[in-house]
LUMSELO-621863 format. One record per residue (C-alpha): residue in one letter; y, z, x. Coordinates in steps of 0.001 Angstrom, whole numbers, plus 500000, padded with zeros to 6 digits. Each point is the difference from the previous one (the first is absolute). Layout:
// LUMSELO-621863
+--------+--------+--------+--------+
! residu !     c2 !     c3 !     c1 !
+--------+--------+--------+--------+
!      A !      Y !      Z !      X !
...
+--------+--------+--------+--------+
END
This chain:
// LUMSELO-621863
+--------+--------+--------+--------+
! residu !     c2 !     c3 !     c1 !
+--------+--------+--------+--------+
!      X ! 500000 ! 500000 ! 500000 !
!      X ! 503481 ! 499209 ! 501271 !
!      X ! 502755 ! 502587 ! 500238 !
!      X ! 502673 ! 497297 ! 499380 !
!      X ! 501254 ! 500610 ! 496456 !
!      X ! 501133 ! 496383 ! 499530 !
!      X ! 496630 ! 498684 ! 501143 !
!      X ! 498223 ! 502500 ! 497758 !
!      X ! 501980 ! 498842 ! 496994 !
!      X ! 499183 ! 496365 ! 500767 !
!      X ! 496305 ! 500816 ! 500285 !
!      X ! 500100 ! 501859 ! 496673 !
!      X ! 501732 ! 497071 ! 498258 !
!      X ! 497472 ! 497558 ! 501468 !
!      X ! 497101 ! 502171 ! 498855 !
!      X ! 501484 ! 500265 ! 496520 !
!      X ! 500418 ! 496255 ! 499732 !
!      X ! 496457 ! 499389 ! 501209 !
!      X ! 498603 ! 502552 ! 497589 !
!      X ! 501896 ! 498861 ! 496896 !
!      X ! 500442 ! 496363 ! 500797 !
!      X ! 503197 ! 497960 ! 499634 !
!      X ! 501310 ! 499822 ! 496423 !
!      X ! 499391 ! 496476 ! 498650 !
!      X ! 502928 ! 497883 ! 498762 !
!      X ! 500461 ! 500163 ! 496250 !
!      X ! 498325 ! 497121 ! 498229 !
!      X ! 502347 ! 497573 ! 498251 !
!      X ! 500406 ! 500705 ! 496303 !
!      X ! 498023 ! 497517 ! 497911 !
!      X ! 501198 ! 500730 ! 496484 !
!      X ! 503315 ! 499946 ! 498145 !
!      X ! 501219 ! 501584 ! 496777 !
!      X ! 502657 ! 497946 ! 498223 !
!      X ! 502235 ! 501346 ! 497242 !
!      X ! 500726 ! 498080 ! 496794 !
!      X ! 502113 ! 501143 ! 497076 !
!      X ! 498062 ! 498174 ! 497288 !
!      X ! 496249 ! 499984 ! 499475 !
!      X ! 498609 ! 496595 ! 499026 !
!      X ! 498591 ! 499750 ! 496452 !
!      X ! 497044 ! 498071 ! 501446 !
!      X ! 499019 ! 498333 ! 503279 !
!      X ! 499612 ! 496392 ! 498823 !
!      X ! 503056 ! 497914 ! 500987 !
!      X ! 498778 ! 497164 ! 497770 !
!      X ! 500082 ! 502209 ! 496898 !
!      X ! 503157 ! 502107 ! 500114 !
!      X ! 503761 ! 499701 ! 500442 !
!      X ! 500711 ! 503274 ! 501816 !
!      X ! 501325 ! 499625 ! 503565 !
!      X ! 498001 ! 503064 ! 501043 !
!      X ! 496760 ! 498001 ! 499709 !
!      X ! 501011 ! 497579 ! 502754 !
!      X ! 501496 ! 502845 ! 502016 !
!      X ! 496444 ! 501308 ! 500444 !
!      X ! 497794 ! 496902 ! 500090 !
!      X ! 502083 ! 496965 ! 501090 !
!      X ! 498724 ! 498677 ! 503359 !
!      X ! 498059 ! 503247 ! 500436 !
!      X ! 497181 ! 499526 ! 497466 !
!      X ! 500684 ! 496600 ! 498430 !
!      X ! 501004 ! 496661 ! 501503 !
!      X ! 501131 ! 496675 ! 498569 !
!      X ! 499905 ! 496451 ! 501266 !
!      X ! 503369 ! 500701 ! 501611 !
!      X ! 501938 ! 503202 ! 500625 !
!      X ! 503510 ! 501245 ! 500706 !
!      X ! 500840 ! 500960 ! 503559 !
!      X ! 502270 ! 502917 ! 500830 !
!      X ! 502959 ! 497589 ! 500209 !
!      X ! 499224 ! 498366 ! 496648 !
!      X ! 498400 ! 496905 ! 501519 !
!      X ! 496893 ! 498478 ! 498403 !
!      X ! 496945 ! 500366 ! 502238 !
!      X ! 496377 ! 498831 ! 499772 !
!      X ! 497594 ! 502620 ! 498654 !
!      X ! 496636 ! 499072 ! 498459 !
!      X ! 501071 ! 496375 ! 500354 !
!      X ! 500316 ! 499261 ! 503707 !
!      X ! 501784 ! 496689 ! 499309 !
!      X ! 500829 ! 497533 ! 497228 !
!      X ! 501019 ! 496419 ! 499370 !
!      X ! 502475 ! 498884 ! 497324 !
!      X ! 499790 ! 496509 ! 498500 !
!      X ! 503004 ! 497682 ! 500295 !
!      X ! 500778 ! 500361 ! 496291 !
!      X ! 499992 ! 503808 ! 500280 !
!      X ! 497296 ! 500377 ! 497351 !
!      X ! 496890 ! 500796 ! 502031 !
!      X ! 499512 ! 502948 ! 502344 !
!      X ! 496783 ! 499992 ! 502012 !
!      X ! 499305 ! 503460 ! 501429 !
!      X ! 497716 ! 500430 ! 502999 !
!      X ! 498487 ! 503455 ! 499654 !
!      X ! 499009 ! 502420 ! 502726 !
!      X ! 496255 ! 500151 ! 500507 !
!      X ! 497934 ! 503121 ! 500560 !
!      X ! 502200 ! 502138 ! 497757 !
!      X ! 498282 ! 502679 ! 497928 !
!      X ! 501097 ! 502172 ! 497106 !
!      X ! 499752 ! 503744 ! 500477 !
!      X ! 496710 ! 500092 ! 498077 !
!      X ! 498444 ! 497659 ! 502565 !
!      X ! 500059 ! 496846 ! 497899 !
!      X ! 501293 ! 496758 ! 501505 !
!      X ! 503467 ! 498640 ! 499239 !
!      X ! 500095 ! 496276 ! 499273 !
!      X ! 501699 ! 497284 ! 497959 !
!      X ! 498331 ! 501137 ! 496779 !
!      X ! 501921 ! 503275 ! 500224 !
!      X ! 503283 ! 498134 ! 500381 !
!      X ! 499263 ! 497837 ! 496972 !
!      X ! 498977 ! 503051 ! 497963 !
!      X ! 503135 ! 501931 ! 500951 !
!      X ! 502502 ! 497222 ! 499308 !
!      X ! 498299 ! 498930 ! 496757 !
!      X ! 499869 ! 503626 ! 498864 !
!      X ! 503685 ! 500558 ! 500772 !
!      X ! 501108 ! 496958 ! 497966 !
!      X ! 497543 ! 500333 ! 497107 !
!      X ! 501210 ! 500347 ! 496419 !
!      X ! 498739 ! 503587 ! 499864 !
!      X ! 501334 ! 500907 ! 503471 !
!      X ! 501458 ! 503483 ! 500381 !
!      X ! 501751 ! 499026 ! 503239 !
!      X ! 503564 ! 501362 ! 499936 !
!      X ! 501263 ! 496899 ! 501838 !
!      X ! 498031 ! 497353 ! 498123 !
!      X ! 502980 ! 497650 ! 500317 !
!      X ! 499247 ! 499658 ! 503726 !
!      X ! 496938 ! 497924 ! 499093 !
!      X ! 501453 ! 497988 ! 497105 !
!      X ! 500226 ! 496737 ! 501969 !
!      X ! 496328 ! 500000 ! 501044 !
!      X ! 498166 ! 497166 ! 498231 !
!      X ! 496621 ! 500511 ! 501648 !
!      X ! 498206 ! 501851 ! 502787 !
!      X ! 497047 ! 498189 ! 501570 !
!      X ! 497440 ! 501164 ! 502535 !
!      X ! 499577 ! 497274 ! 502623 !
!      X ! 497529 ! 502023 ! 502067 !
!      X ! 499558 ! 503725 ! 500729 !
!      X ! 502924 ! 499956 ! 502437 !
!      X ! 502351 ! 497592 ! 498201 !
!      X ! 501909 ! 500260 ! 496730 !
!      X ! 502168 ! 497322 ! 498409 !
!      X ! 502771 ! 501191 ! 497661 !
!      X ! 501658 ! 497314 ! 497901 !
!      X ! 503363 ! 500690 ! 498384 !
!      X ! 501343 ! 498462 ! 496805 !
!      X ! 503361 ! 499491 ! 501731 !
!      X ! 501380 ! 500664 ! 503477 !
!      X ! 500829 ! 503631 ! 500677 !
!      X ! 501939 ! 500753 ! 503153 !
!      X ! 499166 ! 503706 ! 499634 !
!      X ! 496228 ! 499680 ! 499726 !
!      X ! 499098 ! 501416 ! 503436 !
!      X ! 502552 ! 502766 ! 499374 !
!      X ! 498292 ! 500729 ! 496661 !
!      X ! 496558 ! 500275 ! 501585 !
!      X ! 501336 ! 502738 ! 502313 !
!      X ! 500752 ! 502390 ! 497110 !
!      X ! 497747 ! 502963 ! 499405 !
!      X ! 499260 ! 498567 ! 496564 !
!      X ! 498328 ! 497010 ! 501714 !
!      X ! 497474 ! 501854 ! 502176 !
!      X ! 496440 ! 498762 ! 500053 !
!      X ! 497362 ! 502094 ! 498257 !
!      X ! 496258 ! 499579 ! 499478 !
!      X ! 498580 ! 499352 ! 496522 !
!      X ! 497370 ! 502708 ! 500531 !
!      X ! 502556 ! 502774 ! 500547 !
!      X ! 503200 ! 498774 ! 498295 !
!      X ! 499462 ! 502044 ! 496831 !
!      X ! 499862 ! 503263 ! 501968 !
!      X ! 502893 ! 499413 ! 502415 !
!      X ! 502381 ! 502177 ! 497994 !
!      X ! 498087 ! 503134 ! 501022 !
!      X ! 497852 ! 498824 ! 502934 !
!      X ! 501690 ! 497066 ! 501726 !
!      X ! 497852 ! 497655 ! 502073 !
!      X ! 501876 ! 497543 ! 502191 !
!      X ! 499729 ! 498280 ! 503373 !
!      X ! 502724 ! 501963 ! 501812 !
!      X ! 499933 ! 502107 ! 503173 !
!      X ! 499751 ! 503216 ! 497968 !
!      X ! 497504 ! 500742 ! 497262 !
!      X ! 500388 ! 502391 ! 497096 !
!      X ! 498900 ! 503575 ! 500676 !
!      X ! 500982 ! 502374 ! 497214 !
!      X ! 502612 ! 500400 ! 497256 !
!      X ! 500819 ! 503563 ! 499013 !
!      X ! 502149 ! 499445 ! 496914 !
!      X ! 503354 ! 501702 ! 500182 !
!      X ! 499656 ! 500586 ! 503730 !
!      X ! 498966 ! 497208 ! 502363 !
!      X ! 498129 ! 496794 ! 500809 !
!      X ! 497964 ! 499786 ! 503219 !
!      X ! 499291 ! 496738 ! 501818 !
!      X ! 497609 ! 499698 ! 502941 !
!      X ! 499735 ! 497431 ! 502780 !
!      X ! 497822 ! 496994 ! 499204 !
!      X ! 497731 ! 499560 ! 503056 !
!      X ! 498995 ! 496493 ! 498887 !
!      X ! 503523 ! 498603 ! 499603 !
!      X ! 500285 ! 496322 ! 500877 !
!      X ! 503347 ! 500344 ! 501800 !
!      X ! 501582 ! 502278 ! 502551 !
!      X ! 498706 ! 503540 ! 499582 !
!      X ! 502465 ! 502618 ! 498809 !
!      X ! 500718 ! 502976 ! 502248 !
!      X ! 499738 ! 502723 ! 497363 !
!      X ! 496658 ! 501294 ! 498727 !
!      X ! 501480 ! 501352 ! 496788 !
!      X ! 503173 ! 499767 ! 497927 !
!      X ! 500842 ! 502436 ! 497213 !
!      X ! 502678 ! 499172 ! 497448 !
!      X ! 501306 ! 503299 ! 498649 !
!      X ! 501958 ! 500012 ! 496731 !
!      X ! 503019 ! 502314 ! 499887 !
!      X ! 502472 ! 499261 ! 497220 !
!      X ! 502423 ! 502858 ! 500606 !
!      X ! 502607 ! 499273 ! 502734 !
!      X ! 500196 ! 503671 ! 501040 !
!      X ! 496234 ! 500167 ! 500426 !
!      X ! 500078 ! 496726 ! 501966 !
!      X ! 502535 ! 501489 ! 502424 !
!      X ! 497945 ! 503183 ! 500413 !
!      X ! 496790 ! 498019 ! 500616 !
!      X ! 501627 ! 497900 ! 502723 !
!      X ! 501555 ! 503022 ! 501723 !
!      X ! 496676 ! 501873 ! 499903 !
!      X ! 498079 ! 497085 ! 501513 !
!      X ! 497852 ! 499537 ! 496898 !
!      X ! 501142 ! 496372 ! 499930 !
!      X ! 500257 ! 497607 ! 502936 !
!      X ! 502386 ! 497601 ! 498259 !
!      X ! 501797 ! 499415 ! 496716 !
!      X ! 500958 ! 496295 ! 500193 !
!      X ! 502211 ! 500140 ! 496884 !
!      X ! 501355 ! 503533 ! 500225 !
!      X ! 501222 ! 501237 ! 496593 !
!      X ! 502772 ! 502331 ! 501221 !
!      X ! 502564 ! 497998 ! 502006 !
!      X ! 502213 ! 503094 ! 500243 !
!      X ! 497460 ! 501481 ! 502429 !
!      X ! 499971 ! 497071 ! 502418 !
!      X ! 502756 ! 501510 ! 502149 !
!      X ! 497763 ! 503028 ! 500635 !
!      X ! 497132 ! 497779 ! 501104 !
!      X ! 502317 ! 497985 ! 502240 !
!      X ! 500988 ! 503201 ! 501796 !
!      X ! 496364 ! 501033 ! 500577 !
!      X ! 498260 ! 498313 ! 502969 !
!      X ! 496619 ! 500388 ! 498298 !
!      X ! 500945 ! 497234 ! 497564 !
!      X ! 501252 ! 496444 ! 499903 !
!      X ! 502108 ! 498776 ! 497082 !
!      X ! 499333 ! 496366 ! 499107 !
!      X ! 502694 ! 498244 ! 497965 !
!      X ! 499222 ! 496490 ! 498780 !
!      X ! 500372 ! 497668 ! 497063 !
!      X ! 497798 ! 499437 ! 496961 !
!      X ! 499529 ! 497370 ! 497336 !
!      X ! 500999 ! 502675 ! 497480 !
!      X ! 502771 ! 498861 ! 497695 !
!      X ! 500949 ! 503217 ! 498214 !
!      X ! 501297 ! 499218 ! 496535 !
!      X ! 501204 ! 501601 ! 496802 !
!      X ! 497698 ! 497960 ! 497791 !
!      X ! 501122 ! 499260 ! 496445 !
!      X ! 497934 ! 499019 ! 496973 !
!      X ! 501620 ! 496628 ! 499290 !
!      X ! 498462 ! 499567 ! 496543 !
!      X ! 500904 ! 503418 ! 498658 !
!      X ! 503351 ! 500415 ! 498220 !
!      X ! 502692 ! 500467 ! 501146 !
!      X ! 498713 ! 498995 ! 503459 !
!      X ! 499288 ! 496532 ! 498611 !
!      X ! 503794 ! 499555 ! 500136 !
!      X ! 501099 ! 498733 ! 503423 !
!      X ! 503344 ! 501801 ! 499675 !
!      X ! 498212 ! 503352 ! 499728 !
!      X ! 497860 ! 499262 ! 503058 !
!      X ! 503075 ! 498845 ! 501891 !
!      X ! 501850 ! 503175 ! 499012 !
!      X ! 497157 ! 502114 ! 501370 !
!      X ! 500079 ! 498187 ! 503347 !
!      X ! 503765 ! 500565 ! 500344 !
!      X ! 499527 ! 503703 ! 499212 !
!      X ! 497778 ! 500416 ! 503068 !
!      X ! 501342 ! 501009 ! 503401 !
!      X ! 497231 ! 498799 ! 502322 !
!      X ! 501287 ! 501736 ! 503105 !
!      X ! 500194 ! 503335 ! 498189 !
!      X ! 496310 ! 499588 ! 499092 !
!      X ! 499034 ! 499050 ! 503567 !
!      X ! 501945 ! 502965 ! 501388 !
!      X ! 498929 ! 502502 ! 497353 !
!      X ! 496360 ! 499046 ! 499479 !
!      X ! 499103 ! 498446 ! 503349 !
!      X ! 502391 ! 501813 ! 502372 !
!      X ! 501525 ! 496719 ! 501090 !
!      X ! 496767 ! 498059 ! 500562 !
!      X ! 499993 ! 496720 ! 498068 !
!      X ! 501850 ! 496684 ! 499734 !
!      X ! 501952 ! 499110 ! 496811 !
!      X ! 498670 ! 496934 ! 498152 !
!      X ! 501386 ! 497891 ! 497168 !
!      X ! 496846 ! 498101 ! 499105 !
!      X ! 496223 ! 500315 ! 500330 !
!      X ! 499594 ! 498775 ! 503577 !
!      X ! 499682 ! 501657 ! 503393 !
!      X ! 503177 ! 499886 ! 502143 !
!      X ! 497931 ! 499370 ! 503154 !
!      X ! 498693 ! 496723 ! 498518 !
!      X ! 501906 ! 496993 ! 501415 !
!      X ! 500447 ! 498638 ! 496453 !
!      X ! 501718 ! 503153 ! 498691 !
!      X ! 503359 ! 499644 ! 498226 !
!      X ! 502292 ! 503043 ! 499863 !
!      X ! 500929 ! 500268 ! 496322 !
!      X ! 500954 ! 503679 ! 499969 !
!      X ! 503636 ! 499201 ! 499165 !
!      X ! 498907 ! 498417 ! 496720 !
!      X ! 498887 ! 503392 ! 498693 !
!      X ! 502422 ! 502174 ! 501952 !
!      X ! 500689 ! 503561 ! 498921 !
!      X ! 502748 ! 499746 ! 497367 !
!      X ! 499744 ! 502650 ! 497258 !
!      X ! 503063 ! 498687 ! 498136 !
!      X ! 498444 ! 496547 ! 499757 !
!      X ! 496769 ! 501644 ! 498828 !
!      X ! 501873 ! 501732 ! 497164 !
!      X ! 501744 ! 496744 ! 499028 !
!      X ! 496684 ! 498104 ! 499883 !
!      X ! 498431 ! 502642 ! 497761 !
!      X ! 502994 ! 499716 ! 497663 !
!      X ! 499623 ! 496199 ! 499943 !
!      X ! 496345 ! 500444 ! 499119 !
!      X ! 500938 ! 502352 ! 497164 !
!      X ! 497880 ! 502766 ! 501463 !
!      X ! 500951 ! 503660 ! 499871 !
!      X ! 498193 ! 503349 ! 499981 !
!      X ! 497161 ! 498373 ! 501906 !
!      X ! 497018 ! 502086 ! 501123 !
!      X ! 497276 ! 498383 ! 502116 !
!      X ! 496691 ! 501321 ! 501289 !
!      X ! 499665 ! 500184 ! 503797 !
!      X ! 496402 ! 500405 ! 501165 !
!      X ! 499602 ! 501020 ! 503628 !
!      X ! 496782 ! 499759 ! 502069 !
!      X ! 499329 ! 502536 ! 502799 !
!      X ! 501615 ! 498452 ! 503116 !
!      X ! 503132 ! 501813 ! 501113 !
!      X ! 502071 ! 496805 ! 499854 !
!      X ! 499250 ! 499911 ! 496261 !
!      X ! 500326 ! 503672 ! 499129 !
!      X ! 503095 ! 500636 ! 502119 !
!      X ! 501518 ! 496595 ! 499315 !
!      X ! 499415 ! 500446 ! 496280 !
!      X ! 502091 ! 503155 ! 499857 !
!      X ! 502870 ! 498253 ! 501788 !
!      X ! 499806 ! 496913 ! 497776 !
!      X ! 499896 ! 502167 ! 496866 !
!      X ! 503262 ! 501645 ! 501098 !
!      X ! 501577 ! 496606 ! 500764 !
!      X ! 498995 ! 498594 ! 496601 !
!      X ! 501359 ! 503104 ! 498288 !
!      X ! 503417 ! 499190 ! 501487 !
!      X ! 500141 ! 496720 ! 498042 !
!      X ! 498667 ! 501463 ! 496754 !
!      X ! 496236 ! 499385 ! 500328 !
!      X ! 497743 ! 503022 ! 499573 !
!      X ! 496472 ! 500054 ! 501391 !
!      X ! 496882 ! 501920 ! 499078 !
!      X ! 498159 ! 500515 ! 503287 !
!      X ! 496220 ! 500298 ! 500002 !
!      X ! 498154 ! 500618 ! 503256 !
!      X ! 496604 ! 498295 ! 499865 !
!      X ! 497037 ! 499947 ! 502354 !
!      X ! 499037 ! 496688 ! 501555 !
!      X ! 497003 ! 499345 ! 497739 !
!      X ! 502161 ! 500732 ! 496956 !
!      X ! 502715 ! 497635 ! 501268 !
!      X ! 497463 ! 497204 ! 500429 !
!      X ! 498638 ! 500545 ! 496492 !
!      X ! 503181 ! 500760 ! 498070 !
!      X ! 502646 ! 497941 ! 501816 !
!      X ! 498216 ! 497224 ! 501889 !
!      X ! 497353 ! 499201 ! 497387 !
!      X ! 501340 ! 501241 ! 496649 !
!      X ! 503680 ! 499220 ! 500781 !
!      X ! 500940 ! 503224 ! 498251 !
!      X ! 503314 ! 500664 ! 501746 !
!      X ! 503705 ! 499143 ! 500159 !
!      X ! 500689 ! 500643 ! 503687 !
!      X ! 497850 ! 500916 ! 502982 !
!      X ! 500382 ! 500083 ! 503776 !
!      X ! 497354 ! 498509 ! 502248 !
!      X ! 499727 ! 498323 ! 503379 !
!      X ! 498206 ! 496646 ! 499923 !
!      X ! 498260 ! 499939 ! 503365 !
!      X ! 498071 ! 496741 ! 499659 !
!      X ! 501157 ! 497319 ! 502467 !
!      X ! 502486 ! 497409 ! 498688 !
!      X ! 499072 ! 500711 ! 496381 !
!      X ! 502987 ! 498482 ! 498193 !
!      X ! 497490 ! 497874 ! 498058 !
!      X ! 499241 ! 502997 ! 497755 !
!      X ! 503204 ! 499154 ! 498099 !
!      X ! 498286 ! 496897 ! 498669 !
!      X ! 497283 ! 501958 ! 498213 !
!      X ! 500514 ! 500380 ! 496255 !
!      X ! 497837 ! 503107 ! 499783 !
!      X ! 501390 ! 501788 ! 503064 !
!      X ! 501237 ! 503478 ! 499226 !
!      X ! 503747 ! 499298 ! 500031 !
!      X ! 499361 ! 496980 ! 497724 !
!      X ! 502317 ! 497302 ! 501339 !
!      X ! 498001 ! 496752 ! 500320 !
!      X ! 503031 ! 497670 ! 499783 !
!      X ! 499130 ! 496282 ! 499706 !
!      X ! 502586 ! 498854 ! 502539 !
!      X ! 498772 ! 502579 ! 502501 !
!      X ! 496428 ! 498826 ! 499458 !
!      X ! 501121 ! 496426 ! 500750 !
!      X ! 501524 ! 501129 ! 503300 !
!      X ! 496765 ! 501744 ! 500958 !
!      X ! 497952 ! 496943 ! 499032 !
!      X ! 502160 ! 497849 ! 502266 !
!      X ! 499604 ! 502575 ! 502778 !
!      X ! 496220 ! 499891 ! 499674 !
!      X ! 500064 ! 496218 ! 500383 !
!      X ! 502435 ! 499967 ! 502927 !
!      X ! 498766 ! 499866 ! 503577 !
!      X ! 503249 ! 499085 ! 501775 !
!      X ! 501410 ! 503239 ! 501505 !
!      X ! 503623 ! 499167 ! 499152 !
!      X ! 499106 ! 499201 ! 496394 !
!      X ! 497970 ! 503198 ! 499690 !
!      X ! 502957 ! 502040 ! 501274 !
!      X ! 502307 ! 498301 ! 497492 !
!      X ! 497647 ! 500812 ! 497124 !
!      X ! 499429 ! 503599 ! 501094 !
!      X ! 503754 ! 500484 ! 500070 !
!      X ! 500340 ! 498424 ! 496546 !
!      X ! 497376 ! 502418 ! 498679 !
!      X ! 501870 ! 502977 ! 501465 !
!      X ! 503265 ! 498831 ! 498428 !
!      X ! 498397 ! 499379 ! 496603 !
!      X ! 498664 ! 503537 ! 499535 !
!      X ! 503250 ! 501460 ! 501313 !
!      X ! 501971 ! 497857 ! 497531 !
!      X ! 497773 ! 501209 ! 497161 !
!      X ! 500261 ! 503655 ! 501102 !
!      X ! 496277 ! 500370 ! 499380 !
!      X ! 499849 ! 503336 ! 501809 !
!      X ! 502235 ! 502289 ! 501968 !
!      X ! 499395 ! 499134 ! 503658 !
!      X ! 500413 ! 503144 ! 502075 !
!      X ! 498786 ! 499829 ! 503601 !
!      X ! 497322 ! 498760 ! 502344 !
!      X ! 497737 ! 502929 ! 500758 !
!      X ! 499987 ! 500995 ! 503648 !
!      X ! 496722 ! 500929 ! 501634 !
!      X ! 500663 ! 503496 ! 501292 !
!      X ! 496939 ! 501179 ! 501861 !
!      X ! 499074 ! 503019 ! 502085 !
!      X ! 497099 ! 500190 ! 502438 !
!      X ! 498598 ! 502107 ! 502775 !
!      X ! 501729 ! 498683 ! 503121 !
!      X ! 496617 ! 499166 ! 501579 !
!      X ! 498753 ! 497912 ! 497066 !
!      X ! 500721 ! 496341 ! 500727 !
!      X ! 499557 ! 496683 ! 498210 !
!      X ! 501344 ! 500810 ! 496521 !
!      X ! 501956 ! 497208 ! 498313 !
!      X ! 503766 ! 500655 ! 500215 !
!      X ! 500685 ! 497621 ! 497094 !
!      X ! 498169 ! 499253 ! 496765 !
!      X ! 499570 ! 496229 ! 499574 !
!      X ! 497512 ! 500988 ! 497319 !
!      X ! 498946 ! 503322 ! 498516 !
!      X ! 497569 ! 501195 ! 502635 !
!      X ! 499160 ! 502700 ! 502488 !
!      X ! 498247 ! 497648 ! 502394 !
!      X ! 497987 ! 502269 ! 502319 !
!      X ! 498276 ! 497212 ! 501912 !
!      X ! 502229 ! 500344 ! 503072 !
!      X ! 500644 ! 503757 ! 499897 !
!      X ! 498962 ! 502214 ! 502903 !
!      X ! 500784 ! 503252 ! 501783 !
!      X ! 501909 ! 499831 ! 503264 !
!      X ! 498133 ! 501978 ! 502651 !
+--------+--------+--------+--------+
END
């Protein structure tokens, strides 16, 4: 034994390290828990309108012929390539080979034909059936080739096939996808605990690049205060659309988190029932739009996050026209228009779904309408009730909702859509747009469509919803923007 105390200490430390071994480096985390405010009513994107469905399954569980990239571009998915005939009527899709559904069955051209024919059938329950209206026939050329023939050229067809409503499903499992989804994606369905969470697990047999997470849990937390507490406690790894923008400054000041601010396709509107008196009078609808101070709503409900809009179109789209001045805040003009319409002592129902933009924005709008002589009866409804009572039954006067589907101005051409517009001249514009392939002509028509619905004051156009996300600073690969309603987890990983 040495009498040198320094040497003795070194020997002791060496002995300790040899006896206990060197502590191994922590293994990289292989799972992620993602917060969502709304729970999906089902998990079948081909059979429901709720954005929350795609937020769980788009690109994760289900895939289409094409898909949206993070920047909004249209990318190959189950179709690796395609050819378009010179007349624009025939699309020949070359499918990826060796692809399997999560139940082990093979994906092939028969599944594509089944899915597209099912989506456009007379008895289809697809919420975006109009996407498939121009399909005249779907023919199987061979197991890896499908020919889709259109009744007329449609410059948006590849865009349409990228929607969640156009994903490819198998005939053997389609009926059960609402509760037990079976797709071809890099994650397969694990478990759905109603009222709590949905678990997805890595698909080891995925045809494409393997994902880096073994498991993803989507946790449903509707209350903004609870969402904040869950993030701060580490119970959640990310909340891509955080419901309490007032808390973002606290996250920004905390090095444990990253705050991700981006854009969405979410036109947030005060929707009006155009066939219900007195809202069937354009002067009344116009009066309502002039009673609204958009910036006050953005500041009060969204803490400054959001871009004012004057029509149903995303400001980041190159074809956007700024029409906000046409429905500028002018309460005196609103009062004059109501007088011209012969309307007084007006009380309207205002039904508000759960998102904070609706509940908080609704209170502000109710106060603004009160200033011009319009009273509102506010009813807070859960999402399922909103879908049933407002969206389907059209039992409402006013409601606030964010339409997060990509470039969805075509909904204004649907007679049976919940705000009940369906103007013939607007439909003609959309028909011309569907037939146009020249980019300049398409831009001209998209701008005409924006102007038409603004001129008719179909709805009150409030703001483009910002994507205000919060994540653990070490979680990488989340989409900053929302080119479609999705929490695409295919490129998400933990930084070591």
